[in-house]
C-alpha positions as CSV (number, residue, x, y, z in Angstrom):
1,M,6.6,21.1,28.1
2,P,10.2,22.2,28.3
3,I,12.7,21.2,25.7
4,C,16.3,22.1,26.5
5,E,19.8,21.3,25.2
6,I,21.7,19.5,27.9
7,M,24.9,18.7,25.9
8,D,26.1,19.7,22.5
9,G,23.3,18.5,20.2
10,L,21.6,16.4,22.9
11,F,18.2,17.6,23.9
12,F,15.9,16.7,26.9
13,I,12.1,16.7,26.4
14,E,10.0,16.6,29.5
15,R,6.7,14.7,29.3
16,G,4.3,13.8,32.1
17,Y,3.3,10.6,33.9
18,L,1.9,8.5,31.1
19,N,4.9,9.2,28.9
20,G,8.5,8.9,29.9
21,N,10.8,11.8,29.1
22,H,12.8,11.8,25.8
23,F,16.3,12.5,24.9
24,V,17.1,13.4,21.3
25,Y,20.6,13.7,19.7
26,R,20.2,15.9,16.7
27,S,22.4,15.0,13.8
28,P,22.2,13.5,10.3
29,R,21.7,10.2,12.1
30,P,19.6,11.1,15.1
31,V,19.5,9.0,18.3
32,L,16.4,8.9,20.5
33,I,16.2,7.7,24.2
34,D,12.8,6.4,25.1
35,T,9.7,6.8,22.9
36,G,6.7,7.4,25.2
37,Y,3.3,5.7,25.3
38,V,1.8,4.5,22.0
39,S,-1.5,6.4,22.2
40,D,0.4,9.7,22.5
41,F,2.7,9.0,19.5
42,S,1.5,11.9,17.5
43,E,2.5,14.3,20.3
44,T,5.9,12.5,20.6
45,Q,6.4,13.0,16.9
46,R,5.4,16.7,17.1
47,L,7.8,17.4,20.0
48,I,10.7,15.7,18.3
49,G,9.8,17.5,15.1
50,E,10.2,20.8,16.9
51,L,14.0,20.0,17.0
52,G,14.0,19.6,13.3
53,V,14.4,15.8,13.6
54,N,12.3,13.5,11.4
55,L,11.5,10.2,12.9
56,S,12.2,8.5,9.6
57,D,15.9,9.5,10.0
58,I,16.3,8.0,13.5
59,S,19.3,5.6,13.5
60,L,19.1,4.3,17.0
61,V,16.5,4.1,19.8
62,V,17.9,3.4,23.3
63,N,15.4,2.2,25.9
64,T,16.1,2.6,29.7
65,H,13.7,-0.3,30.3
66,C,10.8,-2.1,28.6
67,H,7.8,-0.6,30.3
68,C,5.0,0.8,28.1
69,D,5.7,4.5,28.9
70,H,9.3,4.2,27.6
71,V,9.0,1.8,24.6
72,G,5.4,2.6,23.4
73,G,6.6,4.3,20.2
74,N,9.4,1.8,19.4
75,R,7.6,-0.2,16.7
76,L,6.2,2.9,15.0
77,V,9.7,4.6,14.9
78,Q,11.3,1.4,13.7
79,E,8.7,1.0,10.9
80,K,9.4,4.6,9.8
81,S,13.2,4.5,10.0
82,G,14.4,0.9,10.1
83,C,16.5,2.0,13.2
84,D,18.4,-0.2,15.6
85,I,17.0,-0.5,19.1
86,A,19.2,-1.0,22.1
87,M,18.2,-2.1,25.6
88,H,19.5,-4.1,28.6
89,R,20.0,-7.8,27.7
90,I,17.2,-8.8,30.1
91,G,14.7,-6.5,28.4
92,K,16.0,-7.8,25.0
93,H,15.2,-11.3,26.2
94,F,11.6,-10.2,27.1
95,I,11.1,-8.6,23.7
96,D,12.7,-11.5,21.8
97,T,10.6,-14.1,23.5
98,R,7.4,-12.0,23.3
99,D,7.1,-12.0,27.1
100,D,4.3,-9.4,27.7
101,W,4.0,-10.3,31.3
102,S,7.6,-9.5,32.4
103,T,7.3,-6.2,30.4
104,W,4.2,-5.4,32.6
105,W,2.0,-4.9,29.5
106,R,-0.4,-7.8,30.2
107,Y,-0.2,-7.6,33.9
108,Y,-1.3,-3.9,34.0
109,N,-3.5,-4.1,30.9
110,Q,-1.4,-1.7,28.9
111,E,-1.3,-0.9,25.2
112,A,2.1,-1.8,23.7
113,H,3.5,-3.5,20.7
114,F,6.5,-5.8,20.2
115,F,9.4,-4.6,18.0
116,T,12.9,-5.9,17.0
117,C,15.6,-5.3,19.6
118,T,18.9,-5.4,17.7
119,T,21.4,-4.5,20.4
120,S,22.0,-5.9,23.9
121,L,23.4,-3.7,26.6
122,K,25.0,-4.8,29.9
123,D,26.3,-3.2,33.1
124,G,29.5,-1.3,32.5
125,D,29.1,-0.9,28.7
126,T,30.0,2.4,27.1
127,L,27.3,3.8,24.9
128,A,28.2,6.5,22.4
129,I,25.5,9.1,21.6
130,G,27.2,11.3,19.0
131,P,30.4,12.5,20.7
132,H,29.0,11.9,24.2
133,Q,30.1,8.8,26.0
134,F,27.7,7.2,28.6
135,Q,28.4,4.4,31.0
136,V,25.5,1.9,31.2
137,I,24.6,1.3,34.9
138,Y,22.2,-1.6,35.7
139,T,19.5,-0.4,38.1
140,P,16.9,-3.2,38.8
141,G,14.1,-2.8,41.3
142,H,11.4,-0.9,39.5
143,A,12.2,-2.9,36.3
144,S,14.3,-6.1,35.9
145,D,16.0,-4.5,32.9
146,G,16.3,-1.0,34.2
147,I,19.4,1.0,33.2
148,A,20.7,4.5,33.9
149,L,23.2,6.3,31.7
150,Y,26.1,8.3,33.2
151,N,28.2,10.9,31.4
152,R,31.4,11.3,33.5
153,K,32.6,14.4,31.6
154,D,29.5,16.4,32.2
155,K,28.7,14.6,35.5
156,A,25.2,14.0,34.1
157,L,23.0,11.1,35.0
158,V,20.0,9.9,32.9
159,S,18.4,8.0,35.8
160,S,15.2,7.0,34.2
161,D,12.8,5.5,36.8
162,A,15.5,4.4,39.2
163,L,15.5,7.9,40.7
164,W,13.0,10.8,40.7
165,E,13.4,14.0,42.6
166,N,10.4,14.0,45.0
167,D,8.8,10.6,44.5
168,M,9.7,7.2,43.2
169,A,8.3,4.7,40.6
170,V,5.9,1.9,41.5
171,L,7.4,-1.3,42.8
172,T,5.6,-4.5,41.6
173,V,6.9,-7.4,43.5
174,R,4.5,-9.8,41.9
175,V,6.3,-9.3,38.6
176,E,9.8,-8.1,39.6
177,G,10.1,-10.7,42.5
178,S,10.2,-10.6,46.3
179,R,13.6,-8.9,46.4
180,A,12.5,-6.0,44.3
181,L,12.8,-3.5,47.2
182,F,16.3,-4.8,48.1
183,S,17.3,-4.5,44.4
184,H,16.1,-0.9,44.3
185,L,18.1,-0.1,47.4
186,E,21.2,-1.6,45.8
187,S,20.5,0.5,42.7
188,L,20.3,3.6,44.7
189,E,23.6,2.8,46.4
190,R,25.2,2.4,42.9
191,L,23.9,5.8,41.8
192,E,25.0,7.4,45.1
193,S,28.6,6.5,44.4
194,L,28.7,8.6,41.2
195,D,29.9,12.2,41.0
196,V,26.7,13.8,39.6
197,R,26.0,17.5,38.9
198,V,22.5,17.0,37.4
199,V,20.0,14.2,37.1
200,Y,17.6,13.8,34.2
201,P,14.8,11.4,35.5
202,G,12.4,9.3,33.5
203,H,9.5,11.5,34.7
204,G,9.6,15.1,36.0
205,P,12.1,17.9,35.4
206,P,15.9,17.8,35.9
207,F,17.3,18.3,39.4
208,T,20.7,18.8,41.0
209,D,20.5,17.5,44.6
210,M,20.9,13.8,43.9
211,K,21.8,12.9,47.5
212,K,18.6,14.4,48.8
213,A,16.5,12.5,46.2
214,I,18.2,9.2,47.1
215,S,17.7,9.8,50.8
216,R,14.0,10.4,50.2
217,A,13.6,7.3,48.1
218,R,15.5,5.2,50.6
219,R,13.3,6.3,53.4
220,K,10.2,5.4,51.4
221,I,11.5,1.9,50.6
222,E,12.4,1.3,54.2
223,D,8.9,2.5,55.1
224,Y,7.5,-0.1,52.7
225,M,9.6,-2.8,54.3
226,R,8.1,-2.0,57.7
227,S,4.6,-2.0,56.4
228,R,3.5,-4.2,53.5
229,E,0.1,-2.4,53.4
230,K,1.8,0.9,52.5
231,L,3.4,-0.7,49.5
232,G,0.1,-2.1,48.5
233,D,-1.7,1.2,49.0
234,D,1.0,3.0,47.0
235,L,0.6,0.6,44.1
236,L,-3.1,0.9,44.0
237,K,-3.1,4.7,44.1
238,R,-0.5,4.9,41.3
239,M,-2.2,2.4,39.1
240,F,-5.7,3.8,39.5
241,T,-4.2,7.1,38.3
242,Y,-2.2,5.5,35.5
243,T,-5.2,3.5,34.3
244,L,-7.3,6.6,34.0
245,L,-4.5,8.3,32.1
246,M,-4.3,5.3,29.6
247,K,-8.1,5.3,29.2
248,R,-8.5,9.1,29.1
249,G,-11.2,8.7,31.7
250,V,-13.8,6.0,32.5
251,D,-17.5,6.0,33.3
252,S,-17.8,6.1,37.0
253,E,-19.9,3.0,37.3
254,G,-17.5,1.1,34.9
255,F,-14.2,1.8,36.7
256,F,-14.6,-0.9,39.3
257,P,-15.6,-3.7,36.8
258,L,-12.7,-2.6,34.6
259,L,-10.2,-3.0,37.4
260,M,-11.7,-6.4,38.4
261,G,-11.0,-7.6,34.9
262,T,-7.3,-6.9,35.3
263,N,-4.6,-9.2,36.8
264,W,-3.0,-6.5,38.9
265,F,-6.0,-5.2,40.9
266,R,-7.3,-8.6,42.1
267,E,-3.8,-9.8,42.9
268,T,-2.8,-6.7,44.8
269,V,-5.9,-6.7,46.9
270,D,-5.5,-10.4,47.6
271,L,-1.9,-10.0,48.5
272,Y,-2.1,-7.0,50.8
273,F,-5.7,-6.5,51.8
274,G,-7.3,-9.9,52.1
275,G,-9.4,-9.8,49.0
276,E,-11.7,-6.9,50.1
277,Y,-12.1,-5.6,46.5
278,E,-15.0,-3.3,46.8
279,A,-14.0,-1.8,50.2
280,K,-10.4,-1.1,49.0
281,Y,-11.7,0.3,45.7
282,A,-13.9,2.8,47.5
283,Q,-11.2,3.7,50.0
284,V,-8.6,4.4,47.3
285,T,-11.0,6.2,45.0
286,N,-12.4,8.4,47.7
287,G,-8.9,9.3,48.9
288,L,-7.7,10.3,45.5
289,L,-10.9,12.3,44.9
290,Q,-10.4,14.2,48.2
291,R,-6.8,15.0,47.2
292,G,-7.9,16.3,43.8
293,I,-5.8,13.6,41.9
294,L,-9.1,12.2,40.6
295,K,-12.2,14.2,39.5
296,E,-15.7,13.1,38.7
297,E,-17.8,15.1,36.2
298,N,-20.9,14.0,34.4
299,N,-20.6,10.5,35.9
300,R,-17.1,10.1,34.5
301,L,-13.9,9.7,36.4
302,F,-10.6,11.1,35.2
303,T,-7.3,12.2,36.6
304,T,-5.8,15.7,36.8
305,V,-2.2,14.3,36.4
306,R,-0.5,15.5,33.3
307,P,0.0,12.7,30.7
């Protein structure tokens, strides 16, 4: 997993799909952007420790949004350090009111814990991370409280899940609302107006061709708008994979009953595919097995995607 210094004292740590990428500002009062998934906290601590940063010294955690792969370690870091935690004001409202539905945690049956959010951010704010000044850019669509961080001096964009290089984050209209696709398009337009040299996404490595990534994401969203079923298929494929990452694999015969016990699987199949639960399960699972994204060994299903 690459760790690289992207600005003076500010480091980028690439994770996988279960855990969002981290950013660490190394100083006597370190700052951490996004804390990964809670079950992988020991690995998060190890990676940050490679920079000589002790989690008990963290002064501030900044979250790009409140999904479990970005805030999972928040409570543990805060318990160790007593740090402040900053996020968009909408996410702060979700955390303050203990709304585990709007955070996706209950909807997607994810492991996450509430914490104390001390600082509210809004669009246009300036966030200082050591000597580096970042503009807060509100980017709803994937997440109601999504933000990107833009450093004008270095022309660097921390895009989080608003923009990836070759793919895009899942869109959940049943939580984010019926205009989520339009909101995401508007967020892409905002990012496209920036002068950006390098993008640091929420998942995946840094990249430099922002315009190409935005064009690719825009085409995918427009495709979803033409075909609701494609949006539903995409959600199922991603969440099958993510569920197996969270569970570290599942008994083959137990995967379908597990999914039927969640809110998201039933609702997605009802919304897009007329309630054909078993048929849709078989179709998606077989397709992912054929592509090598899922594997079955010793009557157990798991994913080959890196956590």
